C-alpha angles and dihedrals in degrees: 000000000000090000095061089101088062089058091056089062088058091058088071093223124159140201120346095000091056091049090050091054093045092050093047093050092045090054090046091055090051090050094049094047090053095043092056100043113131097222123083117261121240117223088257091051090053091052091049089048093053092046089054091047090051092051091049094044092053090052091046094052091047090055103037106017126215094307086068093061110110126183091268093047088051091052090058100039096044092053096246092131088050089055092048092048090051090050101042105016093223137039099197094091092050102048117127102211092116092054092045090053091047090052089055092051092049093047090050091050093049094045093052097045105039 
């Protein structure tokens, strides 16, 4: 994730457009770091988190428009993560990365043996 800024250099952007991408990706990294923290969020932390998400989402939409909104982008921009943080205080315990990886292993097994 930290190397996303290196990818921006490959886009061969200049001037204001380059700065917009750099700012957007910097905000995104802040959002992701906060979203996956292991400690519970206080109510104030959740508000700060959503303010940061809103800043990032605005920049994202300016650069990519609505066609760039994926399911995960929607979760952030629509405030669904905010709702879940308010309800559970932390998302770390509920992440699905293990299941996603297992799905990949199963799909690979099926594709190679059928």
